[in-house]
Every structure is written in C-alpha cells, then in structure tokens.
C-alpha positions in Angstrom: 0.0 0.0 0.0 1.6 3.2 -1.1 1.2 6.7 -2.5 3.3 7.3 -5.5 3.5 9.9 -8.2 1.3 9.0 -11.2 2.8 7.9 -14.4 1.5 8.6 -17.9 0.4 5.0 -18.2 -1.9 5.6 -15.1 -4.0 8.3 -16.9 -6.7 6.0 -18.3 -7.2 4.4 -14.8 -7.3 7.8 -13.1 -9.9 9.1 -15.6 -12.0 5.9 -15.0 -12.1 6.7 -11.3 -12.9 10.4 -12.0 -15.8 9.2 -14.2 -17.1 6.6 -11.7 -20.1 8.6 -10.3 -23.0 10.6 -11.6 -21.2 13.9 -11.6 -18.0 12.5 -13.2 -20.0 10.7 -15.9 -21.3 14.0 -17.1 -17.8 15.5 -17.7 -15.3 12.6 -18.2 -15.0 10.1 -21.0 -13.0 7.0 -21.6 -14.2 6.5 -25.1 -12.6 8.3 -28.0 -9.6 10.7 -27.9 -7.7 10.8 -24.7 -5.3 13.4 -26.0 -6.6 16.2 -23.7 -6.0 14.0 -20.6 -2.5 13.1 -21.7 -1.7 16.8 -22.5 -3.0 17.8 -19.0 -0.9 15.1 -17.4 2.2 16.3 -19.2 1.6 19.9 -17.9 1.0 18.7 -14.3 4.1 16.5 -14.4 6.3 19.4 -15.6 5.2 21.8 -12.9 7.2 21.5 -9.6 4.2 22.9 -7.7 1.7 20.4 -9.0 1.6 16.6 -8.7 -0.8 13.8 -9.5 -0.7 10.9 -7.1 -2.1 7.4 -7.1 -2.7 5.0 -4.2 -1.6 1.5 -5.1 -2.5 -1.7 -3.4 -1.4 -5.2 -4.6 -0.1 -3.6 -7.8 -3.4 -2.0 -8.7 -4.2 1.7 -8.7 -7.2 2.1 -6.4 -7.1 5.9 -5.6 -5.9 9.2 -6.9 -5.5 12.8 -6.0 -4.0 16.0 -7.4 -1.9 18.1 -5.0 -1.2 21.7 -5.9 1.1 24.1 -4.0 0.1 27.7 -4.0 2.3 30.6 -2.9 0.6 33.5 -1.2 1.2 36.9 0.3 -1.3 36.4 3.1 -0.1 34.8 6.4 3.3 36.4 6.0 3.9 34.8 2.6 2.8 31.3 3.5 2.2 28.6 1.1 -1.1 26.7 0.9 -1.8 23.3 -0.6 -5.0 22.4 -2.5 -6.1 18.8 -3.2 -8.3 18.1 -6.1 -9.8 15.0 -7.8 -9.7 12.8 -4.8 -11.2 9.4 -5.7 -11.1 5.8 -4.5 -12.3 3.0 -6.8 -15.9 2.5 -6.0 -15.4 -1.3 -5.5 -12.8 -0.6 -2.8 -14.6 2.1 -0.7 -15.1 1.4 3.0 -11.6 -0.1 3.4 -9.9 3.1 4.8 -8.1 3.7 1.5 -9.3 7.3 1.3 -8.1 7.9 4.9 -4.6 6.6 4.1 -4.5 8.5 0.8 -5.5 11.8 2.5 -3.1 11.1 5.4 -0.3 10.9 2.9 -1.4 14.1 1.1 -1.6 15.9 4.4 1.9 14.8 5.3 3.2 15.9 1.9 1.6 19.3 2.5 3.1 19.6 6.0 6.6 18.6 4.7 6.4 21.3 2.0 5.7 23.8 4.8 2.2 24.7 3.9 0.1 26.4 6.5 -3.2 25.0 5.1 -4.6 22.2 3.0 -7.8 23.2 1.3 -10.2 21.4 -1.1 -13.3 21.9 -3.0 -16.2 19.4 -3.1 -19.4 19.6 -5.0 -22.4 20.5 -3.0 -24.0 17.2 -4.0 -21.2 15.1 -2.5 -22.6 14.9 1.0 -20.8 11.6 1.8 -17.5 13.2 0.8 -18.2 16.2 3.0 -18.8 13.9 6.0 -15.6 12.0 5.1 -13.5 15.2 5.0 -15.1 16.5 8.2 -14.1 13.2 10.0 -10.5 13.9 8.9 -10.7 17.4 10.5 -11.5 19.6 7.6 -13.8 22.6 8.4 -16.5 24.1 6.2 -15.0 27.5 6.6 -15.5 29.3 3.2 -18.1 29.5 0.5 -16.8 28.5 -2.9 -18.0 30.0 -6.1 -17.2 29.4 -9.7 -17.6 31.0 -13.1 -17.7 28.6 -16.0 -15.7 30.1 -18.9 
C-alpha cells in the first residue's frame, strides 16, 4: 500500500475513477480521444508545484488525488496546498483507502511547509463532506465558480 506519483500510463485508470459517479460521468469520457487528458498530465508532471498521485494496493491503482502548492502573500507569505480530484475505486470504498490516501497528502503538504490544505467538493457530494469533516476539515468558506 503506497502513495506514488502517477505515471503517464496511469492516466486512463485515473480518468476511470474520476468518471465513476453521476457527476463524473457528465464530464469525463474514456471513449474516444484521450489526448486532452495526456496533455494535461504532461503539464502537471512538468510543474514543480503540481503533482498527480495514485494510491496503489497489490499492484493495482485504487485511488488518486492531485496536489497543488500555491504561494501567497497572506499569512506572511505562507504557502497553501490544494487537493483536487480525490477518488477511490468504488469497489474498494469502505476499506480506509481514502483515509490513508489523505493522510499521505496531508503529510506531503506539511513537509512542504504549507500552512493550510484546502479542497473543493461539489455540494451534491454529501458523503464526501462527511468524510473530510471526519478527517478534521472545516467548512469555513463559500466556494464559487464561473464557467468560462
């Protein structure tokens, strides 16, 4: 059981996990051209403040997360970390994989000297909200978006 940086050959598996729910099905696709996903992976892999991770058990990728480090002026120039795209294979949920994955992400953020780890979660993902609150995350801000 281990967190490791994703490789290009993990992209299809990661996209499958991102698409494995009602919300993800509406925006992700495994059929057809995967060029956009591979191009995004290449940009993430080239950025020292951005990493895509997978959680692997018994040689199989069963979870994923993207971790982004953000410099800031506030808090005396402190860095923040933001985690995105956290998923655990639906057939493996309930086995503490998400907790182990997030513990590793939290530790990477601490090691990097970040003062905060933040995340966004869709309003419809109530089970995910309960999960993050169990891990100690606070609902402290209101998120907004503007689709472009």
